C-alpha positions in Angstrom: -32.5 10.7 25.5 -30.6 8.6 26.9 -28.7 11.5 29.4 -32.1 12.7 29.8 -32.7 8.9 30.9 -29.8 8.5 32.6 -30.9 11.7 34.7 -34.6 10.4 35.7 -32.6 6.8 36.8 -30.1 8.4 39.5 -32.4 10.3 40.6 -34.8 7.3 40.6 -31.5 5.1 42.4 -30.9 8.3 45.2 -34.6 8.3 46.1 -34.1 4.2 46.4 -31.0 4.3 48.2 -32.8 6.8 51.2 -35.2 4.3 51.6 -32.8 1.7 52.1 -31.1 3.2 54.9 -34.7 4.5 56.5 -35.6 2.6 59.9 -38.4 0.7 59.5 -42.2 1.5 61.1 -43.6 0.3 64.5 -45.5 -2.2 62.5 -42.5 -4.1 61.4 -40.9 -4.2 65.0 -44.6 -5.1 66.3 -44.3 -8.1 63.7 -41.9 -9.5 64.5 -42.6 -10.2 67.9 -45.5 -11.6 66.3 -43.9 -13.5 63.8 -41.5 -14.9 67.0 -44.6 -16.8 68.4 -46.2 -18.1 65.2 -42.9 -19.7 64.6 -43.2 -21.3 68.0 -46.7 -22.8 66.6 -45.3 -23.7 63.4 -44.6 -27.5 62.9 -40.8 -28.8 62.8 -42.0 -30.5 59.2 -42.6 -26.7 58.4 -39.5 -25.9 59.2 -37.4 -28.4 57.5 -39.1 -27.8 54.6 -38.1 -24.0 54.4 -34.4 -24.7 55.5 -34.0 -27.4 52.5 -35.4 -25.8 50.3 -33.6 -21.8 50.7 -30.7 -24.1 51.8 -30.6 -26.0 48.2 -31.8 -23.2 46.3 -28.6 -21.0 47.3 -26.6 -24.0 46.9 -27.8 -23.9 43.1 -27.6 -19.9 43.0 -23.6 -20.5 44.1 -22.1 -23.9 42.4 -25.0 -25.7 40.4 -26.1 -24.8 36.1 -29.5 -24.4 37.0 -29.7 -20.9 36.2 -26.8 -20.4 33.9 -27.0 -22.0 31.1 -29.4 -20.1 29.0 -28.4 -16.9 30.5 -25.8 -14.4 28.1 -25.2 -11.0 29.0 -26.7 -8.0 27.3 -23.6 -5.9 25.8 -23.7 -2.3 24.0 -26.6 -1.5 24.5 -28.0 1.5 26.5 -29.7 1.2 30.4 -32.9 2.8 28.6 -32.7 -0.6 25.9 -31.8 -2.9 29.1 -34.6 -1.5 31.4 -37.1 -1.6 28.5 -36.5 -5.3 28.9 -36.1 -5.7 32.6 -39.6 -4.4 33.1 -40.9 -7.1 30.6 -39.0 -9.6 32.7 -40.5 -7.8 36.0 -44.4 -7.9 34.3 -43.7 -11.8 33.0 -42.4 -12.9 36.7 -45.0 -11.4 38.5 -47.6 -12.4 36.7 -46.3 -16.1 36.8 -45.9 -15.6 40.5 -49.5 -14.8 40.7 -50.2 -17.8 39.1 -48.7 -20.5 40.7 -49.4 -18.4 44.3 -53.2 -18.4 43.6 -52.8 -22.3 42.6 -50.8 -23.8 45.0 -53.1 -21.4 47.6 -56.2 -22.7 46.6 -55.0 -26.5 47.4 -54.3 -26.0 51.5 -51.8 -26.8 53.2 -50.0 -29.4 51.3 -50.1 -27.2 48.1 -49.2 -24.2 50.6 -46.0 -25.8 51.3 -45.1 -26.4 47.8 -45.6 -22.8 47.1 -42.2 -22.3 48.6 -39.7 -23.8 46.9 -41.4 -22.7 43.5 -41.7 -19.3 44.7 -37.8 -19.2 45.3 -37.1 -21.2 42.0 -38.9 -18.3 40.3 -37.1 -15.4 42.3 -33.7 -16.8 41.5 -34.7 -17.1 37.2 -35.9 -13.8 37.2 -32.7 -12.2 39.1 -29.9 -14.4 36.8 -32.1 -13.1 33.6 -31.6 -9.7 35.1 -28.2 -9.7 35.9 -28.0 -10.4 32.2 -29.9 -7.6 31.1 -27.6 -5.3 32.6 -24.3 -6.9 31.1 -23.0 -9.2 34.0 -21.7 -12.6 33.1 -23.0 -14.9 35.5 -21.4 -17.6 35.2 -19.1 -15.7 37.6 -19.8 -17.1 41.0 -18.9 -13.6 42.2 -22.2 -12.5 39.8 -24.0 -14.7 41.2 -23.2 -13.8 44.9 -23.9 -10.3 44.2 -27.5 -12.0 42.7 -27.3 -13.5 46.8 -27.1 -9.9 48.5 -30.1 -8.5 46.1 -32.2 -10.8 47.1 -30.8 -10.7 51.0 -31.6 -6.4 50.1 -35.2 -7.9 49.5 -36.7 -9.6 51.7 -34.4 -9.1 55.3 -35.3 -7.2 58.1 -34.0 -3.2 58.5 -31.0 -4.2 60.0 -29.8 -6.8 57.6 -30.9 -4.4 54.7 -28.6 -1.7 56.1 -25.8 -4.0 56.2 -26.1 -6.0 53.2 -26.4 -3.2 51.1 -23.3 -1.4 52.4 -21.5 -3.9 51.0 -23.5 -3.7 46.9 -22.6 -0.3 47.7 -19.2 -0.9 47.7 -19.1 -3.7 45.3 -15.9 -3.8 43.7 -13.4 -3.6 47.4 -16.0 -6.4 48.6 -15.5 -8.0 45.2 -11.9 -7.8 45.4 -11.0 -9.1 49.2 -13.6 -12.5 48.0 -11.6 -15.2 48.7 -11.7 -18.7 46.2 -15.5 -20.0 45.8 -14.8 -23.0 47.7 -13.8 -21.4 50.7 -16.5 -18.9 50.6 -19.2 -21.9 50.4 -17.5 -23.4 53.5 -18.3 -19.8 55.1 -22.1 -19.2 54.5 -24.4 -19.1 57.4 -27.4 -21.2 55.8 -29.0 -20.8 59.0 -28.7 -16.9 59.6 -29.8 -17.0 55.9 -33.3 -18.5 55.5 -34.1 -17.3 59.1 -34.0 -13.9 57.8 -35.9 -14.5 54.7 -38.5 -17.1 55.7 -39.0 -14.7 59.0 -39.9 -11.7 56.0 -42.3 -13.5 54.5 -43.8 -15.9 57.0 -46.7 -13.7 58.4 -47.7 -13.6 54.4 -47.2 -17.3 53.7 -48.9 -18.9 56.5 -52.5 -16.9 55.3 -51.6 -18.7 52.3 -52.2 -22.1 53.9 -55.8 -21.0 54.9 -58.4 -23.4 53.0 -60.7 -20.9 50.6 -58.5 -17.7 51.6 -55.1 -19.2 50.7 -55.6 -18.3 46.6 -56.3 -14.6 47.1 -53.5 -14.4 49.4 -51.4 -16.8 47.4 -51.2 -14.3 44.0 -51.0 -10.9 46.0 -48.5 -11.7 48.1 -46.4 -13.2 45.4 -47.1 -10.4 42.9 -45.9 -7.7 45.4 -42.6 -9.9 46.5 -41.5 -9.8 42.4 -42.3 -6.6 42.0 -39.8 -6.0 46.3 -38.0 -7.8 44.1 -37.7 -5.9 41.0 -37.4 -2.6 42.2 -34.0 -3.7 44.6 -32.4 -6.0 41.2 -33.0 -3.1 39.0 -31.5 -0.1 41.4 -29.3 -2.7 42.9 -27.7 -3.2 39.0 -28.0 0.9 38.5 -25.5 1.6 41.2 -22.8 -0.5 39.4 -23.1 1.4 36.0 -23.9 5.1 36.9 -22.3 5.4 40.3 
């Protein structure tokens, strides 16, 4: 059964890899133009909230202990067993994110803004647990960096996705060339990171700020974001275990 499941996982992984490397539809290009126009009308305070939230999330991921204190690598189990547990985590976090999105979306602009950092926290907690389920020690800053790349892969433009995917596919080579943690932190382009993420999700999240409509959008959008992140994490770690 283990060999059959591993082979099935390899086929799914190859299908996912092709999808990641595929060029986007024209709709995405039009959405990007619309996004630029919307960004020009967003109050600066909202931009500042988004930027600060993402910078804090990155900092907590790489140097903090917020997400690492309760994560223990799962060892000596099959891929099938790991992914049974992963599916349970994905189901739990999708439900959690949907409830959180519905609650903050129902509150209009103020609570809708609160949703952004809360959703970031939910996503990162999921990724740390996923890493541990696949047997990787998140106390190693390089594993936390891998988590950030998975995050970027899930929520970036098509061009950025291909760039990040190339790093993940050749992770052992990339990891061997990484500098010390403190040196690497100084080289992070915080602004570019947050703009990629923010622009990827803004269209849906701005709709969430509409009173009376935001609860539905918040629940559906957050559920979708965790579904995408779950698929990305699963296949991102399959690349390291199967290839």
